[in-house]
N, C-alpha and C positions, 0 to 999 in steps of 0.2 A: 980514811973515816968510813965506818958502816953505814949502811942507809935502811929505816924501814920503809919497803916499798908498797906496804899494804895500808899508807896512811898519807892522806894529805891535810894542810891546815890552811885555811885560804879565808880573807875575808872578802866580803861585799861593801864596796864603797862607792858612793855617788852623793851627789847633792840631794837635797831635800825633795821628795816626790817625784822622785825619777824611777821607783819600781823595784826597790832592794826587797823589802819586806814581802812584797808580792812573787817576786821571784824566788828567793827563799820558800814560800809556799809551794809553790809548783813543784821544786825539787824535792820537797818533803813527801806529797802528793805520788809522784812518779818514782820514789823509792820506796813505795808500799810502807810508809810509816804508819799510815791509819790504814784498817781493814776496808773490805769492799763495801762494807755496809755504814761505814763511819764516813759521816759528812765532816769535809775539810772545811774547818774555819777558814774565814777570811781574814788577812793578818795575822795568823795564829801567834807570831812572835812578838805581838804589838800585846804584851799579857798587862800591862799597866793601865789603870781607868782613866789615865791622863792622855796616854797613847792613844787610845782607842777615841776618845773624844776630840783630840786636835790632829788628828790623822797623822802623826810625825813620832818615830822611833825617838826615844829619850836615853835608854840605857841599851848597853851595846849587851847583845846574849849571844850565845851560842847553841849549835845543835849540832848533831850528828846524823849523815846518812851512811846507809850501809849500801854500797852500791854493788850488786850484785849482776849486771847486766852482761852483755858479750865483752863488754869493754877490760872487763877485769880481768878473764881468761888471755883477752890480747896482749895485756899487759902484766902477764905472769903470776896474776893472783885468783885464780878461778874461785878460791872461798870467799872473795870480796875487798872491796877496797874501801877503807874508813874514812867520807869526807868529814872532818870538822870545820864547820862553817861559824862564822861570825858575823852576824847582823849587826852592823855600825849607825848611830845615828846621821841623818845627812845634814842638820842644822847646825850653823858655825857654833852656836852658842854650847854645843855639847861636844866640841872638839876633843877635850879627855877621854871621852869614851872611844872618841876613833884611834887616839893616840894609844889608849890601853888594847883595844883590840888589834891594831897591829902588831904591836909587841908580842902577840901570840902565834902568828902565822910567817906561813914561807911564800907567801905570794896571795896578790889580790884581784879581784875581778872588779873592774872600772865601769859602773853602769852610768850610760849617758842617755838622755832622752833623745828619742829621734826627730824631735822638733825644735825644742830648745837648746839642745847642743852644751856643751861643756858651762858650767857656771860658777860662782865664786867658789861654793864648796868645792866643785869639782877640783879646782885649782889645789883648794887645802888639802885635800885629802890624797891626792896624786902627788903634792910633793912630801909630804910624810912617807910614801910607799918607798919613793924614788931615796929619800934620805937613809932609809932602813935595808936601801938596796933590794927590795922586793923584786918579783917579775910580775908584770901587768898583762893583764888580759883586759881587751877593751870589748865590751858586751853595748851593743848598739839596741836600747828598748824601744817598746811603744813604736815599731815599725808600720803598724796596722793605723798609725793617727792619721787623719785627712791632711795636716797640715804637715807631716814627716818630711823632712829633707834629707836624707840618709847621707847620700855621697857628702855632701858640704859639712856635716857632723862628723863624719869620719875624719874629713881633713882639718876639721878644728881641733879634733882631740889629737890627733897626732902631732900637728903643730905645738900646743900645749905641753905635750910629752915632751916633745925636743927641746923645746925652750926652757922648760924647768929644769931638764938634765943637765942643760949647759949652767943654769944659774948653779945647782947643785956641786957639779964639778969644779966652777969656780970659787965654790966655798971650800975646795979640798976633800970632798968625796970621791971616791974612785968609782966610776961606773963603767962599765961596759956599754958603749956607745953602740956599737954594732948591732948590740941585742934589741936595742931599742927602734932600729930602723925595719925590723922583721917583728912585728908587733901582730900578734894574735886576735882577729877582729871575729866574732860571732855576732850575728843579728839575730833579735828575739822579740817575742811577743808575750812576756810573763803570763800575763792575766790567761792568755788562751794555751799556755804552756807549750808553744811552738819554740823552735831555734834549728839555725841553720849557717853555715859556712858563707853561703852563696846569697849575695845582697838581693833582698826583693826591690820590687818596684815601690816608691813613696807611696803610703798608706796602704801598702798590702802585705799579708801576713808572710811568713817565713815560709820555704817550702819544704818542712817536714815538720810532722805534727806531735813531736816530743823534743825532749832537752837534751837527749844523746850527743848532740856536737857538743853542745857547753860541758857537759860530762867529760867529754874526750879530751875538750881543751886543757880542762882543770887537770885532770889526769897526767898527760903529757906537759903541759907547760909548766906547772907548779912542782918546784922539786920536791921529791921526798925527804922526811927529816935525817938530817945526818946526825949521828954521834960517835964518841969515842969508845970504843970498847974497852971494859976495865976501868972507866974512869969512875970516880966518886959521883953521888948524887948531887944534881944542879936542878931545880923545880922552882919556876919562877911564877909567883904569887901576882895574879895580872887582873883579878876581880874578886869581890866579895858578895858571898850570899849568906842566907840564911834559911835555918830549917826548924819547923817546932817540934824536932824530936832531937837533933843533934845540935843544935845551936848555931854558931858561926861558922860557916865553910868557906874556905879559901879555895878559887878556881886556880888553878896551875899548869903550866906547860911544864912539861918533863924534857929537860934538855940532854942529859946523861944519866945513867944509872937505873935503878928501880926503886920504886914505891911499894911496900907492902904493908896490908894492912895488918896492925899488933905491933908491928914494930917501932924503936925509937929511933927518931933523926933529931938533928938541929936545925933551930930555926934562926937564921940570921937575920937581925933585926935593922931598921933604917939607921940607927945609931952605930950599927958595926957589931953590937954585941951578940953573943950566941945562946939560944935557951933550948934546953932539948924539951921534946915532948914526944908522947906516943900518938900514932894515928890511929884514932878509933874507928874510924869508917873510910873508905875510899869508893868514889862513886864516880861511873863514867856514863856520859850523855850518850843515850841511843834513842834519837826523834827526840821528843817532846820529854821524855823521861830520865831520871838517873837512878841507875843501878846500881846495886853493890858488887865491887869486884875484890879479888884478895890480893892483885897487884896490878902494876901499871910501868912501862918502860919509855923509852926515849920516843917522843912524838907525840905522846898521848896528851890529852886535855882532861884532866879530872879535877873533882871536889874532893877536898882533904877536911875531914873533922878530926877536933882534939886540941885546937887552940883558940881560947876565947876572944883573943886579942889579935888575932893574926892581922896583918896590915897588908895593903896594896904596894907592891915593889920589894918585898921580903923576898929570901930564897930559903927554901927546905934544902938543907945540905947534910952532907955526910959527918957527926960529930966529930970524928978521928981524922976527916982530911975536908974541912969547911973550905970551900970556894965560891962564896956569893956571887951573884949576877951586878950588874950595875944597876940602879934604879931607874924606873920609868921616867923619862922627862915628860914635864909638860908646860907647855907655854903659860906665861904669866898672866893675871887677869888683867882687864882692862877697866871693867867697870866696878863700882861698890855701891852699896846699900846700906844702910844702918837697920836692923831688927831689934825692937826693943819692946818691952812690956806693955800691954795696953791699960793706958791712964785717962780714958775718956768717962767722961760721969756714966756712960753705959756698960763700962767694964764688968764683965762676971754676972751681967741681969738676964742673960740669954739662955743659958743654960747650966746645970749642977755641976757636969764632968767635964768643964771647958778647964784647960791647963793655962793657967794665969800668968805663975810664979815666975820670976826672973830665972832661977835654978832649972826650973822645967824647959825656957827657952833656951838656956845655954847647954843642959844637956842633948837636949835633940839638934841642935846646931854641931857638937862635936859627934853626935853620931852620923850624922852627914859626912863630918870629914874623913871617915873611916872607908866608904863606899865610893867617893867623889872624890877625884884628887883633883879636877879643875877648880876648886873652890878654896878660900882661905876666912877663917873667923879671925877678927883683931879686937882687941878690947878696946873700948873709948873712954873717955873723960866721965862717964856716968856708968856705975855698977849695974844698971837695968838694962844698957844696950852696947850693941856688938854690931861691930862693922864687917859685913860679907862681900867677899869681893869673889867675881868671878867673870867668867867670859863675855857675857852679855845680859841684856836686860831680859830675854827669854828666860834663860839658865835659871836667873833669881828667882822672876815670877814664878817658876814652876816650884822652884822650892818652898816660896811662900804659900802656893797653893795647897803643895802635899802636906804642910803643917796645919794649914785651917781644916784641911779633910781628916785630919788625925785629933783634930779638938784642941789645937791651940787658939788662942787668943795673942795677937800681937799688933804692933804699929811698926810699919814701914815707911822708910823715907825715899823721896825721890831719888833714881838713878843719878849718881855723879863718874865723871871720868876719872881716872888714875893718871897723875903727870907724873913726869920724870925732868931733874932738871940736870939739863949737861952743859958745861961751860958756862955757867950763870944765864941759861934762857930757859924757859919752861917748855917744856914739849909735851903734847898732849896724843893719845891714842886717834888713829886716821883710819877710815873704811874705804874698802872698794865696792861701788855700790855698782849694781847692774839692773837697768830697768828695761822690760820691755812693754811697748804702748801703743795703742792706737795713734796716727801719725796727728789727729785733730786735736789730741791734748798733750802734744809733745812740749810746745810753748809753756801752757802751765806747769811743768813739771820744771823746765829749765828755767821757770822763774821762781817758784817756789825753792828747788834745792839752790838756786843761786842766793840767795836772801839766806841760807844756812851755811854759806861760804863752801859749795861744791864747786868743783873746777872739773868742767866736760872733758874727758880724754880723748874719748872715741866715739862714735856716731854711725850706726850700721843699719841699711834698711833690711826688713824680715819679709819682703814681699811688696804687694801692692800697697797695704794700709796699716802695716806695723814698722817700729822703728826700734831699735836696741839702742839706749844710751849709758856710756860708761863714765861715773864720776869717781873721785876722790875727795873725801871730804872728813871734816872731824867727826867721830864716834857722836858726840853729843849733840851735834846736828841733827841726828836723827830721832832724837827723844821728843816724843809726841807729833812726828811728821805722820805716822800712819794713817790718822783720820783723814789728814788735809790730802795725804797722796791718793785715800780711796775717794774722796769729794773731787780732787782736779781732774782723775781718768773716769768718774761715773762708775767705779770699781770692775774696770776694765784692764788695769795696769797690772804689772809683776813686777815686784822689787824684790832684791837679794843682795846680802852684802856680806862681807867676811873681812877680818880685821887686817889692816895693811900698813902696820908699823907705827911709828909715831913720828910727828912733824912737829914744827914749830907752832905755838898758839896761834890759834888764827883769830882770836879777838871775840869783843861781845857776839853772843848769837840771842837772838829773841825766839826761844823755843816755843813758846806760846801767845796768841794774838788775844786771847780772850781773857775777861774778867772773873771773878767767883762771886756767886751769890751766897751771902752767908748768914746762916740764920744770928738775930741777936736775943731769940730767949729759947728756953730749954720747956719741953712737952709735946704734944701732938700734933702732927702739921692737920690742918682743918681745909674745908675746901674754901672756905671765905679766903683765907691767908694766903692759899695756894694761888687762887685764882688773878689775886692783887699781884702777887710775885714774877709769876709765869708773862704778866705785860713787861717786866723788866728784863728778861732772858728766859732760857732753855732750862727746864726743871729737870733733876735727876732723882726727886722723893716723891711719893705720892700721897695720898689721905691716908690719915691713920698711921703713920709710920712714927717712930720717936725720932724727935730731933732734939739738939742741944746747941747752947751758945759756943758760936767759933766753928760749927761744923756747915760743912758747904753742901747747899742743897740744889746746886744750878749753877749755869754760867750765863755771863752775859758777853754782846759784841762789844763793848765801849770800849773794854780794855782794863777797866778797873773794877773793883771789889765793889760791890753795892752787899749793904747790910740791909737785910728783910725780914719780918715778922710773920710767918709761916704760921703761928699758932693764935694768930688773932681772928676771932670772931665777931659775928656781926653784931653790932649794938641792937639789943632788944628791946621795942617798946609796946606800947598797947594798942598799936593800931594794927589790923593786920593787913597783907598786902598777898592778893591771891597768886599763888604762881611765881612769885618772885625770887626764891631759893632756888626755883628748877631752873632758872636762866642762866645759872653758874656752870659753866661746861670747863672741865680741865682737858689741856691737850695731853694726848698718852704719854707716858715717858718711858725710853729706852734705858733698862739696865746696862751699865756697865761692866764686862769683865773685869778680872784683877788685871791682866795686862792694858787693858783699855783705860783703868785708873792710873795705873802707873805714869802711863801716857799722858794723862790730863792734869797730874799732880803739878803744882806752881813750886818755887823754891822754898816756900815760907808754909807747905801744906805737909801732912802725913795722912798715910792711909791705913786707918783703922780694919784690920782682918779679924773676923769670927768665923768660925761654923757657920754662921746663920746670915751675916749681912757682911756689907762691903760700904763702909764710910771714909770721905773725904773731909778731912779737918784741917783748920789751921795749927799749926805750932804752939801759938800762944791763943787759949780761947776767949780770953776776956776782952772786948773790945777796947776799952779805953788802954788795956795795957800794948796792947796789938799795935794803938797808935803812937803810942809812946817809942814803942820800941821801932816803929817806921819811921818816924822823924829824928831817930837819931842816926840813923843810916844815909838820911840826906846831907 
């Protein structure tokens, strides 16, 4: 096999918020991607508005660093070594992006927080890397945290690696166990741009003020792309992008052969058919920009224009000797929600350009399928609603938020778990939950999760005042738990979870202890009506907002739904009362985010999503019809 020694393809993987994007930022800055006068943007790879707002990576993205430092000559390429870097999401709900990113590379840098250590998503991404037989570099980040525990984290990460390797070997995948014992470890502080092979003291910066040790670890330990000389073209489509000028772009990793601009090649479709097309443009990533090139060879990651309906998983091949590569495998979804048209009384009243029709919503969901391999869209018994399946609640909430920002109006159902029937028994998805919490709130957390069918598997002290709790519980037990968790821990707890297989249905779980305050009038909420309603519970709407019959305007601690009239005005008389109206004081309301609304939803409620507003409503708006339907269920 021939080798491209001037290229390294590597993915940065880690649990959410362990510093992947910050590390890529530092690598770009130290590779002189930006000129000296140009200010390096913070988290430059998080280009999506939602990513910046939420502080997490949602979409896997690639960049290229042209390393021309002293190590380039040391390893035989004084002209420079190209590092193609894939920045992957850290949240488990976007695992499809991780799987896609891993399919393009020859090794991974596993980033672990020097304080938090390996968490559920660390386990997920590490297992995916081992299944793909990729070499791993351990990078312990944030060594300068005051609560850093570097030695313990290295030990925990090594134990996790060896444990997962054993599981993978038992499943029939052949791994080189000896190489796993010689795990390369780099200590870094990504925000400062420091990295070293020498372990610093807890809370201290590495003893080297640049990232050269990390660059060397990548060049030394990540194998250069191998290819077969004279073999026909094989280029795997791992991602989809678009350009205002070129239309849809396929991001491909070339395994064998050469791609040339202007030539005709075959595209092996998902169904196995071969379709010829002409490469109209070929783009190579350099830093944050894509530049046109005439050709690309084995090991290169390039964007290809020329096919308007190119799909992830397809292979660009030699039409005379087609040898398609296997499709990208993605784990099955575990959560579903229904997306349908907005049929509330206020539908279409808030903007002229809103996208309201079933056809528009279906077209948008179909477009999402093109670039998002981890979701499925299925028909329902209604022509204006579709079941959308995904990895987790957050992934589907992000999709709804994106559609909202694009001008769509829709209605979303509460999330449901996807069950399986095995040997006549119903199985449901389970979660591995890891919670870091101050010791004084440990009891409240254990009680709250115990009510949701969680089983405590491990408890570990993290010093004098914090404890780590590990649970296994049904996925549906976490629906609506976030607010309770924040209350129970006074905002000081950290919760992480990841899918952990299927188990027998655990029985009834009460996800919500509160009832809804439901409006039984249509009109405008007024201060007098709201003042009377707030004595029944907590309000979610303010004075002057439009409401309609069946709309949820607040919640009550009683656990039962209560119908209220927030449009009620004070009876007028011919008697003046000085200052009586001024005495009405409304408690300030807090608006729920889209994820907060989804957590709040009861099983008989829907979320109305418009570009301007989020409204919670009953599925059956009319009070009498709702009562009749409720009595039939009893």
